[in-house]
C-alpha positions in Angstrom: 76.5 -202.9 -110.9 78.4 -201.9 -107.8 76.9 -198.8 -107.6 73.2 -200.3 -107.9 73.8 -202.7 -105.5 75.2 -199.8 -103.1 72.2 -197.8 -103.8 69.8 -201.0 -103.3 71.1 -201.5 -100.0 71.3 -197.8 -99.3 67.2 -197.7 -100.1 66.6 -200.8 -98.3 68.3 -199.3 -95.3 65.9 -196.1 -95.5 62.7 -198.0 -96.1 61.2 -199.4 -92.8 60.3 -202.7 -94.4 64.1 -203.2 -95.1 64.8 -203.0 -91.2 65.9 -205.9 -89.0 63.3 -207.3 -87.0 65.1 -206.0 -84.0 64.8 -202.4 -85.1 61.1 -202.6 -86.2 60.3 -203.9 -82.5 62.5 -201.4 -81.1 60.4 -198.6 -83.1 56.9 -200.2 -82.4 57.6 -199.9 -78.6 59.7 -196.7 -78.6 56.5 -195.1 -80.1 54.2 -195.8 -77.1 56.6 -195.7 -74.5 57.8 -192.1 -75.9 54.2 -190.7 -75.8 53.9 -192.5 -72.2 57.0 -190.3 -71.3 56.0 -187.4 -72.7 52.5 -187.5 -71.0 54.0 -188.4 -67.5 56.6 -185.6 -68.1 53.8 -183.1 -68.7 52.0 -184.7 -65.5 55.1 -184.1 -63.6 55.5 -180.6 -65.2 52.4 -179.7 -64.6 52.3 -180.7 -60.9 55.8 -178.9 -60.4 54.1 -175.8 -61.8 51.4 -176.1 -59.2 53.9 -176.6 -56.5 55.8 -173.6 -57.7 52.4 -171.6 -57.8 51.3 -172.7 -54.6 55.0 -171.6 -53.2 54.8 -168.2 -54.8 51.2 -167.5 -53.7 52.5 -168.7 -49.9 55.5 -166.3 -50.5 52.9 -163.4 -51.6 50.6 -163.7 -48.9 53.5 -162.9 -46.4 53.2 -159.0 -47.3 49.7 -158.9 -46.1 50.4 -159.0 -42.0 53.2 -156.1 -42.6 50.6 -154.4 -44.8 48.0 -154.4 -42.1 50.9 -153.6 -39.4 51.4 -150.9 -41.0 47.8 -149.4 -41.4 46.8 -150.0 -38.3 49.9 -147.9 -36.7 48.7 -145.4 -39.1 45.0 -145.6 -37.8 46.7 -145.2 -34.2 48.7 -142.1 -35.3 45.5 -140.8 -36.9 43.4 -141.0 -33.6 46.0 -139.2 -32.2 46.3 -136.7 -34.4 42.6 -135.7 -33.8 43.2 -134.1 -30.3 45.9 -131.5 -29.4 46.4 -132.5 -25.6 49.9 -133.5 -24.6 49.0 -136.7 -23.8 47.5 -137.0 -27.7 50.4 -135.5 -28.8 52.8 -137.9 -27.1 50.6 -140.7 -28.4 51.1 -139.5 -32.1 55.0 -139.5 -31.8 54.9 -142.9 -31.0 52.7 -143.7 -33.4 54.7 -142.4 -35.7 57.8 -144.1 -34.8 55.7 -147.3 -35.2 54.7 -146.0 -38.7 58.4 -145.8 -39.5 59.1 -149.1 -38.0 56.2 -150.9 -40.0 57.4 -149.1 -43.2 61.0 -150.6 -42.9 59.4 -154.1 -42.1 56.8 -154.0 -45.0 59.9 -152.8 -47.6 62.1 -155.9 -46.3 58.9 -158.0 -46.9 58.6 -156.7 -50.5 61.8 -157.6 -51.2 61.3 -161.0 -50.1 57.8 -162.0 -51.0 58.0 -162.9 -54.8 55.7 -160.3 -55.7 54.8 -159.4 -59.2 54.3 -156.3 -60.8 51.0 -155.3 -59.8 51.6 -156.3 -56.3 55.0 -154.6 -55.9 53.3 -151.3 -57.4 50.6 -151.5 -54.8 53.1 -151.9 -52.1 55.2 -149.3 -53.1 51.9 -147.1 -53.6 51.5 -147.7 -49.9 54.9 -146.6 -48.9 54.8 -143.4 -51.2 51.2 -142.4 -49.8 52.1 -142.9 -46.3 55.6 -140.4 -46.8 54.0 -137.7 -45.4 52.8 -139.5 -42.0 56.8 -140.9 -41.3 58.4 -137.8 -42.6 59.5 -134.6 -40.9 56.7 -132.5 -39.7 54.2 -135.5 -39.7 53.1 -134.5 -36.1 52.2 -131.2 -37.3 49.7 -132.8 -39.8 46.2 -131.7 -39.7 43.0 -134.2 -38.2 41.4 -133.8 -41.6 44.7 -134.6 -43.7 45.2 -137.5 -41.7 41.7 -139.2 -42.0 42.2 -138.6 -45.7 45.8 -140.6 -45.8 44.3 -143.4 -43.5 41.6 -143.8 -45.8 43.6 -143.7 -48.9 45.9 -146.5 -47.2 42.9 -148.6 -46.1 42.1 -148.6 -49.9 45.6 -149.4 -50.9 45.8 -152.7 -48.8 42.4 -153.8 -49.8 43.7 -153.5 -53.2 47.0 -154.9 -52.6 44.9 -158.1 -50.9 42.5 -158.2 -53.8 45.6 -158.4 -56.4 47.2 -161.2 -53.8 43.7 -163.3 -54.0 43.6 -162.5 -57.6 47.1 -164.4 -58.1 45.8 -167.6 -56.7 44.6 -170.6 -58.9 41.5 -170.8 -56.3 40.5 -167.4 -54.9 40.9 -167.6 -51.1 37.7 -166.7 -49.2 39.5 -165.5 -46.1 41.6 -162.6 -48.1 37.7 -161.0 -48.8 36.8 -161.7 -44.9 40.1 -159.9 -44.2 39.2 -157.1 -46.1 35.7 -156.5 -44.1 37.6 -157.0 -41.1 39.8 -154.0 -42.0 36.8 -152.2 -43.1 35.3 -152.8 -39.4 38.6 -151.5 -37.7 39.0 -148.3 -39.8 35.4 -147.3 -38.9 36.1 -147.9 -35.1 39.2 -145.9 -35.5 37.2 -143.3 -37.4 34.8 -143.3 -34.6 37.3 -142.8 -32.2 39.0 -140.2 -34.0 35.8 -138.3 -34.2 34.7 -138.8 -30.5 38.5 -137.3 -29.7 38.1 -134.2 -31.8 36.8 -130.8 -30.0 34.1 -130.8 -33.0 32.5 -133.8 -32.0 29.1 -132.5 -31.7 29.1 -131.0 -35.1 30.5 -134.3 -36.3 27.6 -136.3 -35.1 26.6 -137.3 -38.6 29.6 -138.6 -39.7 29.8 -140.6 -36.1 26.7 -142.6 -36.7 27.7 -143.2 -40.3 30.5 -145.0 -38.9 28.5 -146.6 -36.6 26.9 -148.1 -39.4 29.7 -149.2 -41.6 30.8 -150.8 -38.9 27.8 -152.4 -38.2 27.5 -153.9 -41.8 31.2 -155.1 -41.4 30.3 -157.0 -38.3 27.4 -158.6 -40.0 29.2 -159.6 -42.8 32.2 -160.9 -40.6 29.4 -162.9 -38.3 28.2 -164.8 -41.2 31.4 -165.8 -43.0 34.4 -166.0 -40.4 34.0 -169.4 -39.1 35.3 -170.0 -35.7 34.6 -166.0 -34.9 31.5 -166.0 -33.3 32.7 -165.1 -29.8 34.5 -161.9 -31.4 31.7 -161.2 -33.6 29.2 -160.8 -30.8 31.8 -158.6 -28.8 31.8 -156.3 -31.9 28.6 -156.0 -31.9 27.6 -155.5 -28.5 30.5 -152.6 -28.6 29.2 -151.0 -31.6 25.7 -150.8 -30.0 27.1 -149.6 -26.9 29.2 -146.8 -28.7 25.9 -145.9 -30.9 24.2 -145.3 -27.1 26.9 -143.3 -26.1 27.2 -140.8 -29.1 23.5 -140.4 -28.6 23.7 -139.3 -25.0 26.8 -137.4 -25.9 28.6 -139.5 -23.3 31.4 -140.9 -25.4 34.9 -140.3 -24.4 37.3 -142.8 -26.2 35.0 -145.8 -27.2 36.9 -148.4 -25.1 40.2 -147.2 -26.2 42.9 -149.4 -27.6 40.7 -152.5 -26.1 38.2 -152.2 -28.8 40.4 -153.1 -31.5 41.4 -156.6 -29.6 38.5 -158.7 -31.7 39.3 -157.2 -35.1 43.0 -158.0 -34.2 41.6 -161.8 -33.1 39.6 -161.9 -36.3 42.7 -160.6 -38.6 45.4 -162.8 -37.0 42.8 -165.9 -37.7 42.2 -164.9 -41.2 45.8 -164.5 -42.1 47.3 -167.4 -39.7 44.7 -169.3 -41.5 45.5 -168.1 -45.2 49.2 -168.6 -44.7 48.7 -172.0 -43.2 46.4 -173.3 -46.2 48.9 -172.0 -48.8 51.6 -173.6 -47.2 50.0 -176.9 -46.8 48.9 -176.3 -50.3 52.4 -175.7 -51.3 53.6 -178.6 -49.7 50.9 -181.0 -50.8 51.9 -179.5 -54.4 55.5 -180.4 -54.0 54.6 -184.0 -52.5 52.1 -184.6 -55.4 54.9 -183.6 -57.9 57.5 -185.8 -56.2 55.2 -188.6 -55.8 54.1 -188.2 -59.7 57.7 -188.1 -60.5 58.3 -191.2 -58.9 55.4 -192.8 -60.1 56.1 -192.1 -63.5 59.6 -192.9 -63.4 58.6 -196.1 -61.7 55.7 -196.6 -64.4 58.4 -195.8 -67.3 60.8 -198.4 -66.0 58.3 -201.1 -65.5 56.9 -200.5 -69.0 60.7 -200.6 -70.4 61.3 -203.8 -68.6 58.0 -205.1 -69.7 58.6 -204.0 -73.4 62.2 -205.7 -73.1 61.0 -208.8 -71.9 58.3 -209.0 -74.5 61.1 -208.0 -77.3 63.4 -210.8 -75.7 60.3 -213.3 -75.8 59.8 -212.5 -79.5 63.8 -212.0 -80.7 65.2 -214.7 -79.0 62.9 -217.6 -80.2 63.3 -215.9 -84.0 66.9 -215.3 -83.8 66.9 -219.3 -82.8 64.5 -220.1 -85.9 66.7 -217.7 -88.2 70.0 -219.6 -87.2 68.2 -223.2 -87.0 66.9 -222.4 -90.6 70.0 -220.9 -91.6 72.2 -223.9 -90.4 69.7 -226.2 -92.1 70.0 -224.5 -95.3 73.9 -223.9 -95.5 75.2 -226.8 -93.5 73.0 -229.7 -92.2 71.0 -230.2 -95.1 73.9 -230.2 -97.7 75.8 -232.7 -95.3 72.8 -234.8 -94.9 72.6 -234.7 -98.8 76.0 -235.7 -99.2 76.4 -238.5 -96.8 73.0 -239.9 -98.7 74.9 -239.6 -102.1 77.8 -241.2 -100.6 75.7 -244.1 -99.4 76.2 -243.4 -95.8 73.1 -242.5 -93.3 72.6 -239.2 -92.5 72.9 -237.8 -88.9 70.1 -237.4 -86.8 67.8 -234.4 -87.4 68.1 -231.9 -84.4 65.2 -229.8 -84.1 65.3 -225.8 -83.9 65.8 -224.9 -80.0 62.1 -223.4 -79.8 59.6 -225.3 -78.0 56.5 -222.8 -77.8 53.5 -223.5 -79.3 52.7 -220.3 -80.7 53.6 -218.8 -84.3 57.5 -218.9 -83.6 57.2 -222.3 -82.6 55.2 -223.3 -85.4 57.3 -221.9 -87.9 60.5 -223.9 -86.1 58.7 -227.1 -86.2 57.8 -226.3 -89.9 61.4 -225.5 -90.8 62.0 -229.2 -88.8 59.3 -230.4 -91.1 61.0 -228.9 -94.3 64.5 -230.4 -93.0 62.8 -234.1 -92.5 61.3 -233.6 -95.8 64.3 -232.8 -97.6 66.1 -235.8 -96.2 63.5 -238.1 -97.1 63.2 -236.8 -100.6 67.3 -237.3 -100.9 66.9 -240.4 -99.7 64.1 -241.2 -102.1 66.6 -239.8 -104.9 69.5 -241.6 -103.6 67.5 -244.8 -104.1 66.1 -243.8 -107.2 69.9 -242.9 -108.4 70.7 -246.4 -107.1 68.3 -248.3 -109.1 69.1 -246.1 -111.8 72.9 -247.1 -111.6 71.9 -250.7 -111.3 69.9 -250.5 -114.2 72.6 -248.9 -115.9 75.3 -252.1 -115.0 72.6 -254.6 -116.0 72.1 -253.1 -119.3 75.7 -252.2 -119.8 76.6 -255.9 -118.8 74.3 -257.4 -121.4 75.1 -255.1 -123.9 78.7 -256.0 -123.5 77.8 -259.5 -123.5 75.9 -259.2 -126.7 79.0 -257.3 -128.4 81.3 -259.8 -127.1 79.1 -262.5 -129.0 79.2 -260.4 -131.8 82.6 -259.5 -131.9 83.3 -263.2 -131.4 81.1 -264.2 -134.8 82.6 -261.3 -136.8 86.2 -263.2 -135.9 85.2 -266.3 -137.1 83.8 -264.9 -140.1 86.9 -262.7 -140.6 89.2 -266.0 -140.1 87.0 -267.9 -142.7 86.6 -265.0 -145.1 88.9 -264.8 -148.1 87.0 -261.9 -150.4 89.0 -258.5 -149.7 85.7 -256.4 -149.7 83.9 -258.7 -147.5 86.6 -258.7 -145.2 87.2 -255.0 -144.9 83.0 -254.8 -144.1 84.0 -257.5 -141.5 86.7 -255.1 -140.3 84.3 -252.1 -140.2 81.9 -254.2 -138.6 84.7 -255.3 -136.1 85.3 -251.4 -135.4 81.5 -250.4 -134.8 81.1 -253.4 -132.2 84.1 -252.0 -130.5 82.4 -248.4 -130.3 79.3 -250.3 -128.9 81.2 -251.8 -126.1 83.0 -248.2 -125.4 79.2 -247.0 -125.2 78.3 -250.0 -122.9 81.7 -249.3 -120.5 80.3 -245.3 -120.3 77.0 -246.9 -118.6 79.3 -248.6 -116.2 80.9 -245.2 -115.6 77.8 -243.1 -115.3 76.6 -245.8 -112.8 80.0 -245.5 -110.6 80.6 -249.1 -111.3 84.2 -250.3 -111.5 85.5 -251.1 -115.3 85.9 -255.1 -115.1 88.9 -254.6 -117.5 90.7 -252.8 -114.6 93.7 -255.1 -113.8 93.8 -257.1 -116.6 96.4 -255.1 -118.5 99.1 -252.8 -118.6 99.7 -250.3 -121.3 102.4 -247.4 -122.1 101.2 -243.9 -122.9 101.9 -244.4 -126.5 100.0 -247.8 -126.7 97.1 -246.0 -124.4 97.1 -243.3 -127.5 96.9 -245.8 -129.9 94.3 -247.8 -128.1 92.3 -244.7 -127.8 92.8 -244.0 -131.7 91.1 -247.5 -132.7 88.1 -246.7 -130.7 86.7 -244.1 -132.8 85.3 -243.9 -136.3 87.5 -241.5 -138.1 90.9 -242.8 -136.8 92.4 -242.0 -140.0 92.2 -238.4 -139.4 94.4 -238.8 -135.5 98.0 -238.0 -135.8 100.0 -239.5 -132.9 102.9 -237.0 -132.5 104.5 -238.7 -129.4 105.0 -242.6 -128.4 106.0 -242.1 -125.1 106.9 -245.4 -123.2 106.0 -244.7 -119.8 103.8 -247.4 -118.3 100.0 -246.7 -117.0 99.1 -248.8 -114.1 97.2 -251.8 -114.6 94.2 -250.4 -112.4 94.2 -247.1 -114.4 95.0 -248.4 -117.9 91.5 -249.1 -119.2 90.1 -246.0 -117.9 92.8 -243.8 -119.1 92.2 -245.5 -123.0 88.3 -244.8 -122.5 89.3 -241.1 -121.3 91.3 -240.4 -124.2 89.1 -242.1 -126.3 86.0 -239.8 -125.2 88.2 -236.7 -126.0 89.4 -238.0 -129.5 86.1 -238.6 -130.7 84.8 -235.3 -129.0 87.1 -233.5 -131.0 86.6 -235.6 -134.3 83.0 -234.7 -134.0 83.4 -230.9 -133.6 86.3 -230.3 -136.5 85.8 -230.0 -140.0 85.8 -233.6 -141.6 89.2 -232.7 -143.5 91.1 -231.5 -140.6 93.3 -233.6 -138.2 93.2 -234.6 -134.5 96.5 -234.4 -133.1 97.5 -235.8 -129.7 101.0 -235.5 -127.8 102.3 -236.6 -124.7 105.2 -235.0 -122.6 106.5 -236.6 -119.8 107.2 -233.8 -116.2 107.6 -233.5 -112.9 104.0 -233.5 -112.3 103.3 -236.5 -114.5 102.6 -236.8 -118.2 100.7 -234.4 -119.7 98.5 -235.3 -122.7 97.0 -232.9 -125.1 94.0 -233.5 -128.1 94.3 -230.6 -130.2 91.4 -230.1 -133.2 90.8 -227.3 -135.2 87.2 -226.9 -134.5 84.6 -223.7 -134.2 85.6 -223.8 -130.3 83.4 -223.2 -127.3 82.3 -219.7 -126.1 84.0 -218.4 -123.2 81.0 -218.5 -120.8 80.4 -222.0 -121.5 83.9 -222.9 -121.7 84.4 -221.7 -118.0 81.5 -223.8 -116.9 82.8 -227.0 -119.0 86.4 -226.4 -116.9 84.5 -226.1 -113.6 82.8 -229.4 -114.5 85.9 -231.2 -115.5 88.1 -230.3 -112.3 85.3 -230.7 -109.4 83.1 -233.5 -111.3 80.0 -232.8 -113.5 76.3 -233.4 -112.1 73.6 -235.2 -114.4 71.8 -232.0 -116.0 70.3 -231.4 -119.1 73.6 -229.8 -120.2 75.6 -232.6 -119.3 73.4 -234.8 -121.0 74.4 -233.0 -124.2 78.0 -233.6 -123.8 78.0 -236.8 -122.1 81.4 -237.8 -123.5 83.0 -234.7 -121.3 80.5 -236.3 -118.6 82.4 -239.4 -118.5 85.6 -237.8 -118.8 84.9 -235.8 -115.2 83.9 -238.9 -113.9 86.8 -240.9 -114.7 89.5 -237.8 -114.0 87.5 -237.4 -110.8 88.0 -241.3 -109.9 91.9 -241.2 -110.7 93.0 -237.9 -109.9 93.7 -236.6 -113.5 93.8 -233.0 -114.0 91.4 -232.3 -117.3 90.8 -228.9 -118.9 89.9 -227.3 -122.1 91.2 -224.0 -123.9 90.8 -222.4 -127.1 93.6 -222.3 -129.4 94.8 -219.1 -130.8 94.2 -220.1 -134.5 90.9 -221.7 -133.7 89.8 -224.9 -132.5 90.1 -226.4 -128.8 92.9 -228.1 -126.8 92.0 -230.5 -124.2 94.8 -231.4 -121.6 95.0 -233.9 -119.3 97.8 -234.5 -116.5 98.0 -238.3 -115.4 99.5 -238.0 -112.0 102.5 -239.9 -110.5 99.8 -242.1 -108.3 99.0 -243.9 -111.5 102.3 -244.0 -113.2 104.2 -246.6 -111.3 107.4 -245.9 -112.9 107.5 -242.2 -111.8 108.8 -241.6 -108.3 105.8 -241.2 -105.8 105.5 -237.7 -104.1 104.3 -237.6 -100.4 100.8 -236.2 -100.3 
């Protein structure tokens, strides 16, 4: 049974239905809060990812300016290499130094720009491709070699810009415009290079081709670069002028380094615009991530606070209803019923401390109504019991009055009767009437009415045993083994005789007709112990345990006590005078009823302090 109970409790703990209400509410509130926290965390995570991407894009764009500077230095070297004059050779050496410096700057930017593998590969290709431009003997490279290297270098820079633009979540159109500006600048550099070479007349076809390429690049820049109208207009004018100079064979250096100024301004505007835009985007993304995190935490905090407040508003009144209902069931109602049965007024009903009008408040009022109705029913039961007790007292007194009249008539007949057989019959009638009077006295005991004979006579224990024997039918079967002279108090004498009579009558009833019932009394330190022993069938152990509980604590009127009315009367009398009564099985069969008369009803014994 213990293992089954433990298993039942364990299964109830695993089942949601067996959980306490606080755990159920916590689970019901935790699920949406957990989902909200998950969604909020994902939102913050996305914002942080956007912030990281924007920051990474801003870092990657930093590689473009060094790459463009690297390309422009190479273009200057290419133009200087097209002429073998002393001035051009000096410009070439200076340009090669600029290429070396730009390569170092590009290498440092590569290491700091947080590039991906493809972008880093493009930068490495740039550096490897231009190795010949900045190594020993670079000034000895031929003009055609410089032109080929610069064209490849421009293509690599364009691929780097394209890869940086492809890494953006939203492609940046200004990076495409930057490629157009670089293409136009390269075409201008090629024009200056072709003009500077001694083969300029044979290269007129290439010159006009580069003029056309630059014009197309200028047209694309004019329609796309915002705020560069002045620069594109100047470039278009210069392009037209350069074409006329080439046709007239009057071109010298095509405006030299000053011709690149509009391209450099457009390039600087585009790069700074892209850098500013990406830095702003990264800053906005970080700010959005921070705001999102703060708002998510505030929303979760508010949700948890509201959930806690709602849970508390549910659990506090429910706990009050629970505690109030348990207090009513375990203490207040039993105490009120006990007071009502004792003839006292019950304490006023204390309503459960829940004042709301919703379902929980309605349950609290229902418990109060149940409490009130239970007390009302207990009061009605007490009134009914008082009425029944009054009826018992009335019936008992009427029956006693009739029995006394019958006994008086029998005594007169006995006084005048001389026939022995009739006299014996009159004695039996007299004995039967005495038993009827005992039954009437039992009604008084059941009604908790005092015995009218109390205080009218005093008996010894031996005399009480004799009187108990004379009140049963088969008194001849009773053997009195003790004649103790200890006196019983006047107030308890009649009740002790009645108690013993019920026990003797019960023993005679449930024992074989030929077997005797033995009465014995013994004086001890705790009072006088009287035993009533029979040889009957006995009582089953479980039933015997219940009978002893009733004898010790006072029996209540139930169908079982109605079947054993004699023992019910014994329990009432024992409770009235503090007499200890118990039943036990005999080893040889039958039962032994033991009663202990306390010193409080034995005036000759010394009284012990309570």
